[in-house]
Each structure stands twice: as C-alpha cells, then as structure tokens.
Backbone as CSV, one residue per row, in Angstrom:
resi,resn,N_x,N_y,N_z,CA_x,CA_y,CA_z,C_x,C_y,C_z
1,MET,161.866,43.707,10.311,163.289,43.459,10.554,163.958,44.675,11.192
2,LEU,163.674,45.874,10.645,164.279,47.099,11.185,163.819,47.359,12.612
3,ILE,162.528,47.123,12.877,162.003,47.305,14.232,162.678,46.336,15.191
4,ALA,162.820,45.078,14.765,163.461,44.065,15.609,164.903,44.440,15.907
5,LEU,165.631,44.925,14.914,167.026,45.301,15.112,167.154,46.503,16.052
6,ALA,166.301,47.518,15.830,166.361,48.714,16.677,165.986,48.388,18.120
7,ALA,164.908,47.621,18.304,164.472,47.263,19.654,165.513,46.385,20.341
8,GLY,166.095,45.463,19.601,167.126,44.610,20.180,168.315,45.406,20.677
9,ALA,168.711,46.422,19.917,169.838,47.262,20.324,169.535,47.986,21.634
10,VAL,168.311,48.497,21.783,167.925,49.208,23.007,167.895,48.253,24.200
11,VAL,167.336,47.061,24.001,167.288,46.062,25.072,168.698,45.698,25.517
12,GLY,169.584,45.478,24.553,170.959,45.136,24.889,171.675,46.253,25.630
13,LEU,171.472,47.484,25.185,172.090,48.624,25.865,171.683,48.686,27.328
14,ALA,170.384,48.493,27.595,169.895,48.564,28.972,170.491,47.456,29.822
15,LEU,170.490,46.230,29.310,171.026,45.110,30.081,172.524,45.262,30.314
16,GLY,173.250,45.684,29.279,174.690,45.827,29.428,175.087,46.956,30.348
17,ALA,174.345,48.064,30.318,174.702,49.236,31.111,174.155,49.195,32.524
18,LEU,172.921,48.674,32.678,172.226,48.770,33.960,172.002,47.437,34.648
19,GLY,172.263,46.324,33.970,172.022,45.010,34.562,170.564,44.607,34.529
20,GLY,169.722,45.376,33.894,168.300,45.056,33.827,167.532,46.178,33.177
21,GLY,166.235,45.939,32.973,165.375,46.966,32.391,165.086,46.753,30.924
22,GLY,166.015,46.165,30.178,165.815,45.991,28.752,164.706,45.025,28.419
23,SER,164.596,43.950,29.185,163.578,42.942,28.879,162.166,43.482,29.070
24,VAL,162.016,44.498,29.924,160.698,45.089,30.123,160.263,45.854,28.881
25,LEU,161.219,46.277,28.082,160.897,46.920,26.805,160.654,45.887,25.708
26,ALA,161.283,44.724,25.834,161.186,43.712,24.775,159.762,43.208,24.603
27,VAL,159.085,42.911,25.698,157.746,42.324,25.604,156.748,43.245,24.901
28,PRO,156.605,44.515,25.300,155.649,45.374,24.579,156.023,45.601,23.115
29,VAL,157.311,45.663,22.796,157.710,45.800,21.391,157.264,44.575,20.605
30,LEU,157.475,43.397,21.169,157.078,42.162,20.497,155.565,42.089,20.305
31,ILE,154.804,42.604,21.284,153.344,42.536,21.209,152.786,43.593,20.255
32,TYR,153.155,44.856,20.480,152.485,45.953,19.791,153.111,46.327,18.452
33,LEU,154.396,46.081,18.281,155.047,46.458,17.033,155.356,45.269,16.129
34,LEU,155.473,44.078,16.723,155.853,42.914,15.921,154.766,41.844,15.871
35,GLY,153.610,42.107,16.522,152.439,41.252,16.354,152.432,39.941,17.113
36,PHE,153.243,39.800,18.160,153.246,38.576,18.956,152.084,38.595,19.954
37,ALA,151.508,37.422,20.242,150.553,37.293,21.346,151.337,37.364,22.657
38,PRO,150.700,37.833,23.769,151.430,37.962,25.034,152.192,36.720,25.479
39,PRO,151.620,35.494,25.422,152.410,34.323,25.836,153.641,34.093,24.961
40,ALA,153.475,34.271,23.639,154.611,34.096,22.729,155.660,35.186,22.948
41,ALA,155.197,36.404,23.239,156.125,37.505,23.497,156.955,37.227,24.745
42,ALA,156.314,36.661,25.770,157.035,36.342,27.008,158.101,35.281,26.748
43,THR,157.755,34.260,25.965,158.724,33.205,25.651,159.885,33.767,24.836
44,ALA,159.560,34.561,23.815,160.612,35.166,22.993,161.497,36.081,23.831
45,SER,160.886,36.828,24.759,161.647,37.719,25.625,162.640,36.943,26.485
46,LEU,162.223,35.787,26.972,163.127,34.974,27.786,164.333,34.513,26.980
47,LEU,164.102,34.127,25.734,165.220,33.740,24.868,166.184,34.910,24.661
48,ILE,165.617,36.071,24.380,166.432,37.260,24.145,167.201,37.644,25.405
49,VAL,166.511,37.608,26.548,167.138,37.968,27.820,168.266,37.001,28.165
50,LEU,168.023,35.704,27.970,169.041,34.702,28.299,170.307,34.921,27.472
51,ALA,170.143,35.054,26.160,171.314,35.226,25.289,172.054,36.531,25.602
52,THR,171.297,37.597,25.815,171.916,38.913,26.039,172.577,38.993,27.403
53,SER,171.903,38.497,28.435,172.458,38.549,29.792,173.727,37.718,29.895
54,ALA,173.709,36.541,29.278,174.894,35.686,29.320,176.072,36.362,28.631
55,THR,175.800,37.057,27.532,176.861,37.776,26.826,177.409,38.916,27.680
56,ALA,176.510,39.710,28.236,176.938,40.830,29.076,177.641,40.335,30.337
57,LEU,177.198,39.197,30.862,177.813,38.620,32.060,179.290,38.347,31.829
58,TYR,179.631,37.847,30.655,181.029,37.543,30.347,181.895,38.789,30.484
59,GLY,181.408,39.907,29.923,182.180,41.141,29.991,182.363,41.634,31.417
60,HIS,181.302,41.584,32.219,181.399,42.034,33.613,182.277,41.098,34.433
61,ALA,182.208,39.800,34.136,183.046,38.831,34.854,184.517,39.077,34.547
62,ARG,184.815,39.402,33.315,186.195,39.687,32.921,186.734,40.908,33.661
63,ASP,185.836,41.840,33.994,186.239,43.035,34.739,186.194,42.824,36.250
64,GLY,185.876,41.602,36.679,185.852,41.295,38.113,184.661,41.863,38.859
65,ARG,183.527,42.020,38.170,182.362,42.645,38.800,181.230,41.655,39.087
66,VAL,181.549,40.380,39.210,180.526,39.370,39.484,180.903,38.605,40.749
67,ARG,179.986,38.551,41.700,180.152,37.711,42.891,179.455,36.381,42.615
68,TRP,180.219,35.397,42.177,179.630,34.145,41.707,178.870,33.410,42.802
69,GLY,179.455,33.301,43.997,178.794,32.579,45.084,177.491,33.237,45.491
70,THR,177.529,34.559,45.669,176.327,35.302,46.059,175.252,35.208,44.990
71,GLY,175.658,35.396,43.735,174.697,35.334,42.643,174.076,33.953,42.502
72,ALA,174.897,32.905,42.679,174.379,31.539,42.555,173.359,31.236,43.642
73,LEU,173.624,31.672,44.870,172.678,31.442,45.970,171.381,32.212,45.741
74,PHE,171.508,33.450,45.305,170.332,34.283,45.045,169.498,33.673,43.922
75,ALA,170.183,33.235,42.859,169.476,32.647,41.727,168.839,31.320,42.084
76,ALA,169.505,30.519,42.923,168.980,29.202,43.299,167.613,29.323,43.956
77,ALA,167.421,30.379,44.746,166.132,30.577,45.417,165.018,30.862,44.422
78,GLY,165.380,31.356,43.234,164.360,31.688,42.244,164.115,30.624,41.199
79,LEU,164.877,29.526,41.227,164.756,28.498,40.187,163.357,27.879,40.136
80,VAL,162.886,27.367,41.266,161.579,26.710,41.294,160.452,27.702,41.011
81,PRO,160.425,28.893,41.660,159.374,29.858,41.317,159.388,30.266,39.851
82,ALA,160.571,30.388,39.250,160.645,30.758,37.839,160.039,29.670,36.954
83,ALA,160.363,28.406,37.261,159.821,27.295,36.480,158.307,27.183,36.660
84,LEU,157.839,27.307,37.908,156.397,27.235,38.168,155.665,28.409,37.519
85,GLY,156.282,29.574,37.566,155.680,30.744,36.929,155.558,30.568,35.430
86,GLY,156.584,29.950,34.820,156.528,29.693,33.390,155.397,28.753,33.022
87,LEU,155.154,27.745,33.859,154.053,26.813,33.613,152.697,27.485,33.822
88,ALA,152.606,28.315,34.865,151.336,28.977,35.180,150.947,30.005,34.127
89,ALA,151.949,30.643,33.523,151.666,31.710,32.559,150.830,31.223,31.384
90,ALA,151.023,29.961,30.997,150.277,29.421,29.855,148.793,29.283,30.150
91,ARG,148.420,29.311,31.427,147.026,29.116,31.827,146.341,30.425,32.228
92,LEU,147.068,31.517,32.168,146.502,32.805,32.570,145.933,33.544,31.360
93,PRO,144.832,34.304,31.538,144.266,35.089,30.431,145.258,36.129,29.925
94,GLU,145.219,36.391,28.619,146.152,37.354,28.035,145.968,38.749,28.626
95,THR,144.731,39.116,28.930,144.475,40.443,29.509,145.142,40.579,30.866
96,LEU,145.092,39.501,31.665,145.719,39.525,32.983,147.237,39.634,32.858
97,LEU,147.808,38.916,31.900,149.250,38.999,31.678,149.666,40.407,31.263
98,THR,148.869,41.023,30.376,149.186,42.381,29.924,149.092,43.375,31.073
99,ALA,148.044,43.249,31.898,147.884,44.151,33.044,149.014,43.966,34.044
100,GLY,149.361,42.710,34.303,150.458,42.427,35.233,151.772,42.977,34.721
101,PHE,151.990,42.826,33.424,153.224,43.339,32.855,153.263,44.866,32.931
102,ALA,152.138,45.514,32.658,152.088,46.976,32.736,152.418,47.458,34.149
103,ALA,151.896,46.740,35.155,152.174,47.107,36.543,153.661,46.971,36.858
104,VAL,154.260,45.872,36.416,155.686,45.654,36.655,156.517,46.705,35.925
105,ALA,156.127,47.044,34.693,156.837,48.076,33.935,156.760,49.422,34.648
106,GLY,155.593,49.712,35.237,155.446,50.953,35.985,156.356,51.005,37.193
107,VAL,156.444,49.894,37.927,157.338,49.820,39.091,158.784,49.995,38.647
108,ALA,159.152,49.334,37.549,160.514,49.442,37.034,160.836,50.886,36.660
109,ALA,159.872,51.573,36.020,160.088,52.956,35.599,160.324,53.864,36.797
110,VAL,159.496,53.702,37.836,159.640,54.535,39.029,160.987,54.290,39.702
111,ARG,161.394,53.019,39.763,162.678,52.685,40.389,163.852,53.273,39.607
112,MET,163.712,53.343,38.301,164.802,53.896,37.489,164.860,55.416,37.569
113,ILE,163.678,56.048,37.557,163.645,57.511,37.584,163.980,58.044,38.970
114,ARG,163.455,57.368,40.001,163.702,57.801,41.378,164.179,56.618,42.198
115,PRO,165.446,56.212,42.047,165.960,55.062,42.792,165.904,55.293,44.292
116,ALA,165.570,54.232,45.034,165.429,54.352,46.492,166.761,54.580,47.179
117,GLY,167.831,54.142,46.569,169.153,54.284,47.165,170.112,53.308,46.527
118,VAL,171.346,53.708,46.390,172.304,52.860,45.692,173.494,52.476,46.555
119,ASP,173.544,52.948,47.780,174.646,52.561,48.637,174.437,51.152,49.158
120,ALA,175.540,50.451,49.367,175.444,49.082,49.856,174.793,49.071,51.227
121,GLY,173.891,48.164,51.423,173.195,48.070,52.683,173.832,47.047,53.595
122,VAL,173.174,46.791,54.687,173.639,45.794,55.643,173.193,44.427,55.153
123,ARG,174.101,43.463,55.193,173.762,42.124,54.714,172.639,41.541,55.572
124,ARG,171.557,41.113,54.933,170.390,40.593,55.636,170.529,39.104,55.902
125,SER,169.550,38.564,56.605,169.549,37.152,56.949,169.301,36.291,55.720
126,GLY,169.635,34.995,55.830,169.422,34.052,54.743,167.987,34.017,54.253
127,PRO,166.970,33.937,55.141,165.577,33.918,54.671,165.188,35.154,53.874
128,ALA,165.704,36.320,54.245,165.379,37.542,53.509,165.954,37.485,52.101
129,VAL,167.182,37.006,51.975,167.810,36.884,50.664,167.062,35.855,49.811
130,ALA,166.718,34.700,50.430,165.993,33.647,49.709,164.625,34.143,49.260
131,GLY,163.940,34.912,50.118,162.628,35.442,49.764,162.701,36.394,48.587
132,ALA,163.724,37.259,48.589,163.894,38.190,47.468,164.188,37.434,46.180
133,GLY,165.048,36.422,46.259,165.377,35.631,45.074,164.179,34.879,44.542
134,ALA,163.362,34.331,45.436,162.176,33.579,45.006,161.157,34.497,44.339
135,GLY,160.956,35.671,44.900,160.012,36.615,44.309,160.420,37.055,42.915
136,LEU,161.707,37.309,42.755,162.199,37.713,41.442,162.080,36.583,40.431
137,GLY,162.317,35.353,40.881,162.162,34.208,39.995,160.727,34.058,39.507
138,ALA,159.769,34.270,40.405,158.357,34.158,40.030,157.974,35.205,38.990
139,VAL,158.453,36.434,39.172,158.169,37.501,38.197,158.736,37.144,36.832
140,THR,159.952,36.608,36.824,160.583,36.203,35.570,159.767,35.128,34.871
141,GLY,159.336,34.124,35.632,158.609,33.002,35.040,157.269,33.386,34.463
142,VAL,156.507,34.192,35.171,155.149,34.521,34.736,155.141,35.524,33.590
143,LEU,155.954,36.570,33.697,155.858,37.684,32.753,156.927,37.671,31.672
144,GLY,157.920,36.809,31.799,158.944,36.742,30.766,159.947,37.867,30.810
145,VAL,160.083,38.534,31.960,161.076,39.593,32.104,162.242,39.058,32.925
146,GLY,163.425,39.621,32.684,164.584,39.142,33.419,164.554,39.525,34.888
147,GLY,163.924,40.653,35.202,163.843,41.083,36.595,165.080,41.798,37.094
148,GLY,165.984,42.185,36.173,167.198,42.856,36.599,166.942,44.186,37.279
149,PHE,165.860,44.881,36.866,165.538,46.174,37.471,165.158,46.021,38.941
150,LEU,164.753,44.808,39.348,164.493,44.515,40.755,165.678,43.814,41.411
151,THR,166.428,43.040,40.616,167.551,42.284,41.157,168.662,43.196,41.641
152,VAL,168.982,44.239,40.860,170.079,45.127,41.243,169.820,45.800,42.593
153,PRO,168.639,46.445,42.807,168.398,47.027,44.131,168.381,45.995,45.240
154,ALA,167.877,44.781,44.941,167.844,43.736,45.967,169.252,43.312,46.356
155,LEU,170.129,43.186,45.385,171.509,42.804,45.685,172.233,43.894,46.465
156,VAL,171.855,45.147,46.230,172.467,46.253,46.964,171.909,46.340,48.379
157,GLN,170.568,46.349,48.487,169.925,46.644,49.759,169.735,45.413,50.641
158,VAL,169.577,44.244,50.043,169.346,43.027,50.830,170.638,42.251,51.038
159,VAL,171.412,42.083,49.971,172.648,41.298,50.076,173.817,42.152,50.540
160,GLY,173.829,43.436,50.162,174.887,44.323,50.626,176.004,44.557,49.630
161,LEU,175.767,44.327,48.336,176.802,44.533,47.326,176.895,46.005,46.927
162,ARG,178.075,46.394,46.441,178.235,47.709,45.846,177.550,47.734,44.479
163,MET,177.225,48.953,44.008,176.387,49.095,42.825,176.980,48.406,41.596
164,ARG,178.241,48.677,41.277,178.837,48.100,40.075,178.880,46.573,40.144
165,THR,179.189,46.058,41.316,179.212,44.606,41.492,177.805,44.033,41.408
166,ALA,176.818,44.775,41.919,175.425,44.312,41.853,174.943,44.209,40.416
167,VAL,175.361,45.148,39.559,174.967,45.108,38.143,175.504,43.844,37.489
168,GLY,176.789,43.544,37.698,177.375,42.343,37.113,176.763,41.074,37.664
169,THR,176.562,41.023,38.975,175.997,39.830,39.611,174.539,39.639,39.204
170,SER,173.831,40.744,38.978,172.442,40.668,38.533,172.322,39.889,37.231
171,LEU,173.284,40.051,36.352,173.232,39.360,35.063,173.313,37.847,35.231
172,LEU,174.030,37.380,36.250,174.069,35.947,36.549,172.689,35.471,37.010
173,VAL,172.079,36.231,37.921,170.754,35.873,38.440,169.722,35.872,37.320
174,VAL,169.753,36.905,36.492,168.808,37.023,35.375,168.970,35.857,34.409
175,SER,170.195,35.495,34.095,170.452,34.390,33.167,169.895,33.079,33.690
176,VAL,170.121,32.797,34.963,169.650,31.537,35.559,168.125,31.496,35.598
177,ASN,167.506,32.590,36.038,166.045,32.633,36.109,165.408,32.515,34.727
178,ALA,165.993,33.196,33.744,165.457,33.132,32.383,165.560,31.712,31.831
179,LEU,166.663,31.031,32.107,166.828,29.657,31.632,165.793,28.732,32.259
180,ALA,165.565,28.871,33.574,164.580,28.025,34.254,163.179,28.253,33.708
181,ALA,162.810,29.518,33.522,161.474,29.836,32.987,161.335,29.357,31.550
182,LEU,162.400,29.477,30.781,162.356,29.064,29.380,162.204,27.552,29.248
183,LEU,162.884,26.795,30.102,162.750,25.336,30.077,161.311,24.918,30.372
184,ALA,160.636,25.679,31.253,159.242,25.360,31.570,158.322,25.656,30.392
185,ARG,158.779,26.531,29.487,157.976,26.892,28.307,158.528,26.247,27.036
186,ALA,159.336,25.215,27.171,160.083,24.663,26.034,159.190,24.344,24.839
187,GLY,157.976,23.875,25.085,157.093,23.490,23.990,156.669,24.660,23.128
188,SER,156.574,25.846,23.725,156.090,27.004,22.965,157.189,27.665,22.147
189,ALA,158.449,27.357,22.430,159.551,28.001,21.704,159.569,27.600,20.229
190,ALA,159.092,26.385,19.936,159.135,25.894,18.555,158.211,26.680,17.626
191,THR,157.197,27.350,18.178,156.210,28.061,17.351,156.562,29.533,17.145
192,LEU,157.686,29.977,17.661,158.056,31.387,17.545,158.457,31.741,16.120
193,ASP,158.297,33.009,15.784,158.715,33.513,14.478,160.206,33.840,14.561
194,TRP,161.023,32.881,14.149,162.472,33.041,14.286,163.039,34.096,13.345
195,ALA,162.309,34.431,12.292,162.757,35.490,11.394,162.763,36.842,12.108
196,VAL,161.999,36.953,13.193,161.979,38.164,14.016,162.867,37.996,15.241
197,VAL,162.738,36.849,15.908,163.458,36.625,17.166,164.969,36.604,16.959
198,ALA,165.433,35.990,15.878,166.880,35.867,15.655,167.569,37.223,15.481
199,PRO,167.081,38.110,14.585,167.742,39.423,14.477,167.577,40.275,15.734
200,PHE,166.435,40.141,16.403,166.212,40.860,17.664,167.289,40.452,18.663
201,THR,167.508,39.147,18.800,168.496,38.640,19.746,169.910,39.060,19.358
202,GLY,170.226,38.965,18.066,171.560,39.356,17.618,171.866,40.819,17.905
203,ALA,170.895,41.693,17.640,171.091,43.120,17.912,171.220,43.377,19.410
204,ALA,170.472,42.626,20.218,170.543,42.794,21.670,171.918,42.390,22.199
205,ILE,172.469,41.303,21.661,173.794,40.849,22.094,174.852,41.909,21.771
206,LEU,174.797,42.458,20.567,175.741,43.519,20.199,175.527,44.762,21.065
207,GLY,174.255,45.077,21.335,173.954,46.230,22.171,174.469,46.080,23.587
208,ALA,174.503,44.846,24.089,174.983,44.606,25.452,176.457,44.991,25.590
209,TRP,177.250,44.711,24.573,178.663,45.104,24.615,178.800,46.617,24.615
210,ASP,177.998,47.284,23.790,178.035,48.748,23.755,177.520,49.335,25.067
211,GLY,176.521,48.664,25.676,175.983,49.144,26.943,177.020,49.149,28.046
212,ARG,177.861,48.134,28.071,178.912,48.078,29.092,179.891,49.232,28.908
213,ARG,180.217,49.552,27.659,181.107,50.687,27.389,180.419,52.012,27.717
214,LEU,179.115,52.092,27.388,178.354,53.309,27.658,178.307,53.611,29.145
215,ALA,178.174,52.554,29.959,178.095,52.732,31.409,179.369,53.351,31.976
216,ALA,180.471,53.143,31.282,181.742,53.695,31.759,181.911,55.169,31.381
217,LYS,181.075,55.645,30.445,181.228,57.012,29.945,180.109,57.952,30.386
218,VAL,178.912,57.401,30.605,177.745,58.223,30.930,177.290,57.912,32.354
219,SER,176.828,58.940,33.044,176.349,58.772,34.414,175.245,57.716,34.490
220,GLY,175.352,56.840,35.493,174.329,55.816,35.691,172.955,56.413,35.936
221,ASP,172.918,57.542,36.655,171.636,58.202,36.924,170.989,58.679,35.629
222,THR,171.790,59.220,34.717,171.259,59.687,33.436,170.679,58.538,32.631
223,LEU,171.409,57.427,32.566,170.936,56.260,31.830,169.636,55.724,32.426
224,ARG,169.591,55.637,33.753,168.385,55.116,34.409,167.178,55.996,34.119
225,ARG,167.365,57.311,34.145,166.231,58.216,33.898,165.726,58.097,32.463
226,ILE,166.642,57.946,31.513,166.230,57.810,30.110,165.400,56.547,29.911
227,PHE,165.923,55.417,30.381,165.191,54.162,30.236,163.924,54.166,31.082
228,GLY,163.969,54.821,32.237,162.789,54.907,33.086,161.655,55.659,32.422
229,ALA,161.981,56.771,31.754,160.957,57.542,31.043,160.333,56.709,29.927
230,MET,161.168,55.939,29.220,160.641,55.076,28.166,159.696,54.025,28.745
231,LEU,160.084,53.436,29.853,159.256,52.403,30.477,157.944,52.966,30.989
232,LEU,157.990,54.170,31.534,156.769,54.778,32.056,155.760,54.993,30.933
233,ALA,156.235,55.438,29.784,155.348,55.614,28.638,154.774,54.276,28.181
234,VAL,155.616,53.243,28.151,155.168,51.907,27.755,154.107,51.387,28.714
235,ALA,154.343,51.541,30.022,153.391,51.064,31.022,152.043,51.754,30.863
236,GLY,152.064,53.069,30.625,150.817,53.803,30.441,150.038,53.339,29.222
237,LEU,150.736,53.118,28.114,150.074,52.656,26.895,149.475,51.261,27.081
238,MET,150.180,50.386,27.792,149.665,49.028,28.002,148.444,49.043,28.907
239,LEU,148.443,49.897,29.922,147.266,49.991,30.801,146.058,50.526,30.031
240,LEU,146.298,51.494,29.155,145.214,52.013,28.320,144.637,50.905,27.431
241,ASP,145.525,50.071,26.918,145.097,48.971,26.048,144.214,48.000,26.814
242,VAL,144.563,47.726,28.078,143.771,46.803,28.895,142.407,47.403,29.213
243,VAL,142.389,48.691,29.580,141.145,49.368,29.973,140.214,49.530,28.777
244,LEU,140.772,49.901,27.628,139.956,50.178,26.453,139.669,48.914,25.642
C-alpha cells in the first residue's frame, strides 16, 4: 500500500508538471515492486494514466493551456494504432515487452535530461502531424505508457505549439490514447489487483494537482532532469533484467 501511494504520487507529479513521463515510471514499479506481470502492469498503467491525465487536463484547461482542436486531431490519428497495439500486446512475449519498455524509458530519459529544443517550431504538413500522432498511439497501446514524454516535443516541433500549451494539450492526447488502448484490453482489467491499483490511482490524481503547482514554482529544466535521471536508472535495471 505504501509503495503504491508513493509511486502514485510521483507519477502524478510528473504528469501534472511535465505533461508526461510519469507513466513510464508506473510500469516498472508495478512489475518489480508490486509483483504485476508485464501485460497486467501495462493495463493497470493505462487506467492510472487515464484517470491522472484527465484530472490534470481539467486544471490546464481552466488556465487556458489546452488547444482542443489541435489536440483532438493529433489524438484522432493515434486512436486506431492505440487500439491495435493494445490487442497485439496480449500476444507478445513478456521478455519482448520488457525490452521494448526499457528502450522507450531510455529514450524518454535522454529527452528529459537533454531536450532537443523547446521553442515552437514551424507548423508541419497534415501527414507529418498524423504520422506523429499514429506513432504515439501505437506506443501507448503496446507498452501501456501515455507517451506524453514524446507528445510534448511533437506538439512543439511538429505542430508548432508553445511549451506550456503543449504540456496542457499533451494531456488531452494522452487521455484519448490511453482510453483507446484500455478499451482494447477491457477483458484483462477485471483481473487486476484493485487493492493496489485503486490507491495508486488516487495518489496519482492528487499528485497531478501538486505537479501543476510545482511547475509554476520550479524550473521546467530542473524537473525534467530529476525525472530523467530516475527514468535512466529504471531503463538500465530493466535491460539488465532482460539480459540476465
């Protein structure tokens, strides 16, 4: 219970402050500290991400930091890949899922520690935006991560949003993708250990509110580096687990 509450708070802080990154911590915590199998951890992570992102989205929307039209179009491109990814994940070996997740966690860590750039870019063509949205949806569906750590840079560099607006809009995209992937895994949700998932989710929701406040007080670069260092350690441990 204590592990679930502590991990949920960290996941919520990351999602609320950065628009992503927290769900990448949720899966390894569920697997290595709470005893979930990788497929069950991915399903539980989607539930946690959906509830937390939707909560954080409300706060950012109230502050006027969500581009609803842009986010809806970006998310729409990822709906089918997210659903297909959720179906495919049930047929993939657990070792492959763990290795894939470790790779994604490593990419997320590098992006957080050394971001490629945060200034708004030039708005790209429709196919480029659709391709980015579809790719993020597939990652969400297969691995059970929200993909916010990839969505925020994509919204900045591909769509052309400013950083703060990209964080808020990312939460809309993450929520939609998580819902689509979760619906594809609906049968597996009934077997989850709700005594763990429920407090984890509750702590994450509360953490998301604190994360939004934290983002207003602490430098975004500092927050990204802290979470990035945590993710890098997680990715390394998961790769060791696969190899050994």
